[in-house]
C-alpha positions, 0 to 999 in steps of 0.5 A: 089245066092249061098254063102259059109261060109268057117269058122264058129263055129256053134257047140259052145254053143252060138247056143245051144238055136237056132242052127236049126233056125240059120241054116235055116236062113243061107239057106234062105240067100243062105248059103248052105255050111259051114265049121265048124272048130274043134279047139281042141279035144272036138270041133272035136267031136262036129263038127263031130256030127253036120256034121253027122246030118246036110246036107251041113256041112264039118269039119276041125280039128286042134289045135288052137294056144291058146290051143298050151299048149296041143300040143304033138306028141300024139296030132298030131297023134290024129289030123292025125287020125281024118283028115283021116275021109272023113268028115274032109277036112282041117287041122286047125285052127292053127297059132300064137296068140300074143294077148292072152297070153294063150300059149308060143310063141315057142310052138305055132310056133312048133304046127303050123309048125307041122300041116302045115307039116301034111297037106302037108303029107295028101295033105289037105289045112290048115287054119291059125289063126293070131292075132297080129302075122303077122311076126311070121306067115310069119316066120313059113310059110317061113320055108317050100319050095314052096307055100302053100295050105291054107287060112289066115282066118279072114284077117285084115291086109293091102295091103302090108301084103296081098301081102306077104300072096298071094305070099306064095300061100294062099287064104285070108278069109274075114269076118265081119271086112271089114264092120267096118268103121274104117278099111280103110287099110283093105278096100283098101286090100279087093279092091285090092286082086284078087277076085280069091284068096278070100273066105268068112267067118263069124267066127261065133259066133264071129266078127259079121258084121255091123249092127250086130256088138257087137252081136252074129254072125251067118252063114247067115251074110256071105251075108252081107260080100259079099255085103260089098266086092262088094261095096268095089270093085265096082263089081256086088254082083252076081260076088262076090258070084259066084267067092268066091263060086268057090274059096271055092270049089277049096280050099276045095274039098268036101265042095261043089260039082263041079256042084253046084260051076259051075266049 
């Protein structure tokens, strides 16, 4: 069984003491490929350094909404320059966060729209962060014509919101939240979203699934996400693993090769 972690932060200092062991555990769990998300300049550099010495890692580069106060035309040019490196396969994470009061809302939306536009110019997928900002994210996405090529990561919404996201052409990233007993609306959505539009993620070291909730998350735990998704859909685990791996390959060319993804 092959799995892909389409969103992790294994470059963060939470892994400084046992990063190699965490990577070994991921491989043992079937997670051979990971997308490490560089969400501000320091993290682009760390992710690229890690990619340069660890097989199976690709990089995304962007500016997180909580760092949107750093946004400028010069910053956008920096993202564009980094994004042209072959190791970088996506823009992001970007989006809107109304939970933390770290950057003005209008500046978050401006930075988000600019990064969507950049991704379109470069013909790259983009990765969306949304927290307590469902309407705001949709408002920005609907400023653009046609459908989008990207993923709403760490989806925690209900089926109605999932439909709105799917109608815009986006994939939906499911992680540890689907294992939380109280998230019944999310469970319903996870069971209804077309499997061909789902990718799996951990967002490690954050959002660890049950039975690790409250502890550090790590890429190996994407296996638990796959297991729970199979349970919610009453589907074979191997089908969930194979389909979501193919989805990751289609959304993020360069993350895994087509032969490995059985395309």
